[in-house]
N, C-alpha and C positions, 0 to 999 in steps of 0.2 A: 561433451557428453552426448549422449544418443538422442536423435531427433531436435538435437538444437542447433544453431550458429551462435558461434563466438564474435561477440560483437568488438571485442577489442579488450585489453588490458588497462586499467587506469588506477591510479595509486596504488597499484601493485595488486589490484583484485582485478580476477577475470569475469567477465558480463558476456551473458548468452541471454537470447532470447528462444523461445522455443517453435518449432515450424510451425504451429497449429496459429502462429499468429496472423499466417497469411490467410487463414478465414477470417479473423478479424478485419484484417485490411477489406479484405474483398467485402465483405459485409458491411464496412464503413462508405465505402465508395457507393454500393449499390443504393444504401439507405439514402446516401446525400441527393444520389440522381433523383430515387424518386422523388424526396420533397421539392427539388427545383427544377428538374427536367432537364439538367445541362452539364457539360461534362467536366465545366469548369468547378461547378459546386460537388462533382465527383472529387476532383483533384484535392481541393480546400478540406472535404472530408477527411480526406487519406492524411493530409498535411496536418487537421487538428490531432487526428487519432494518433500518429506519431509525436506531436507535441507531448500529448497527455502524457506517452510511454516514456517519453523524455524524462517527465516531471515526476513518473514513477520510479525512474531508475534512479534520479538526484535523492528523491524520497530516502530508498534503499543505500544510496551511498552515505548520506546523513547515521542512519544506521550505522553501518560498516564502519563509516570513520569513527566514528564517538565508542565505538565497541572497543576498537584498533588503541583509542587512548588508554582502554582499562586495561590493555595486555591481552585483548580478544581479537584473535584471529578470524576473517570470512574467507571460507573455502570460493564459493565465488558468487555472484547475484544473478538469478535466473528470472526473466520474465516473461510471463505467461498472458495469456489473454485474460483469467481471469486477476491478473496485478504482478506485482514483485512478492520474490522471497530472496531473503539473505540467509545465505547458510553461514551460520558461526561456527565457529569449532569449537566454544563451550561458550556456557550459560552465565550468565553476568554471576558476580559471587556476594553481592551485596544488593539489598534492595534499593541504594540509592543508584549503582551501578545501572541498575533496568531502568529506575525511572529518568534518568538522562537519555540510555539508548533509545526507549521508546518513544521519549519526546523531540528527537532528533529530526526523527522522519516528516512528522507533520511540521515543526520546525522551517525545513526545507522549502514545503510547499507554502509555505505562508510568506516567505522571504522570496521565492519566485512570484510571487502573486504583487508583494511591495514594489520588486523589479519593473515588473512591465507596467505596472499603474504609474509609478513615475517617469518610465519610457514615454508613455500615452501622453503624458503631460508635460514634460517635457521637450518634447520633438514636437507634439500637437498635434499626434496622428486621432484618430475619431476612437473615441473609447465603445468601440463596438465592432463587430467582425470576427476574426479571426484571434485575435489580441486580449481584445475586451471574451471571447468565450474561452481563453489559457488561463484567464485572471479568475473566472469563474468557477473553472475546473479544480484548478489550484487551491484554491478557497474552499470547492466543498471535499477536495481529497485529504485537507488537512483535517478539516471538523469533522468528516465522516471517520476517520481513523481515528478522532478522540472519544466516540460513542465506547462506553466502557462494557465491552462487549468481548471480554477474552476468548482468545488470542491477541485482539487486534490492537493498535499502539494505546489506546485509551483502558483495554483492561488490562493492558501489563502494569499502566501508571497506575491502575486503583488497587493492584495483586502490591506493587512497590509501597503506596502508603499505607495499606493495610497490613502489608509485613513488620513494618517497623513498629507496631503495636498489638498483634497477636502472634505475630509467627509466620513462619514462606509457607508452612504446610496448611495450617487454618488459613492463610490470606488465599492462597489458591484453590483450596475447596469453595473458597467464599464467590472467585473472582469468575469460576468455572460455570458456577450455578447462573449467576447474575449472565455471563456469556450465552448459555444455552437459552436463559430467559429471552435474552434479547434477539437469541435465532429464530425462536419459536415466533417471534413478534413481527420478524422479517418474512416469515413464511406465509403466515395469515398475511399480512398487508400484502404479498406479494398475489394473494389470490384477487384484490380488489382493487388492483391497478397494475405497476411494473413486474409483471413475472419474473422478471431476473432475480429479483428478491427472495425468488424461491432458494434458487442457487445460493445465495449469499447466507441465507438462514442457514440451508444445509451443507454450505462450506466450515461457516461457524462453530453450528453445534459438533462438529465431528473434529474439528480441530481444536474447539476446547477440551474433547474428551482425551484426547492424544496428548495435546499439553499438558493436560490436568496430572497426568500419571508421570511427567518427571520430575525430578527433583529439583527443588527451585535453591538456587544460590548455591549449589554442589559447589566441592571445592577440585573436584578433580579437573585435572589440566586438560581431559581431550574429552570430556562428557560430551556427547554431540547437544547443540545448542540450536539447531536451524528454526530462523526465526520469522514464523511466517507472519506474511505482512500482508494480507488481503487488501487490497488496494481495488476496490470496484473500479476500475475504468473503463467499464463498458454502461456505468451510469451516469456517463458525460459524454458519449458516444452522440452527437447531434448536430444539425447543420450548423457550419460558424456563420 
């Protein structure tokens, strides 16, 4: 892929990271250094960032491997400074499939948080610092992605739930409206605090519109179904 580096091929799926990730690494190091004034803090800031992006990558593999269970292949997974994208080759064919695929990503984050918490307690490590920050980051990733703002995971869960009652097209229309309302709320909140929420809101707004034009639960074998999963990793970049 242009302007991307291949991280490797895992479980038969190619994973890439966009070159703009370097800007995020530099920003994380600088922010951590400014906060503590030491080189060690800068290193830990980068390590934390890499840990969060590793969690995002596993989140996307959760989606991709669950999709494979239903016979849906994944072209590739790409990590961006905004988060991760699993590019599925086709759409889920039923609301049940979409529900399971959508929930798989947050479930991975909750499993990572649980595993790190168990490690902290079993080995007797301090429940703060880098591991503590990664636990919080994964819990936040999982919970944030369950916000019913289509096309985020929670929005897809909402559409799948509604589709079993009112059909895929009407369910999509409702999910898009709720997603845009959530996007507007993010943008407004951004003006009173974290300005990055403005970018989050803008992304969700336009992605909801684009996804809303897709044919839900299409049966065509090769209808593009690139599953946008906007994990907001930049919300969690802070000094461990």
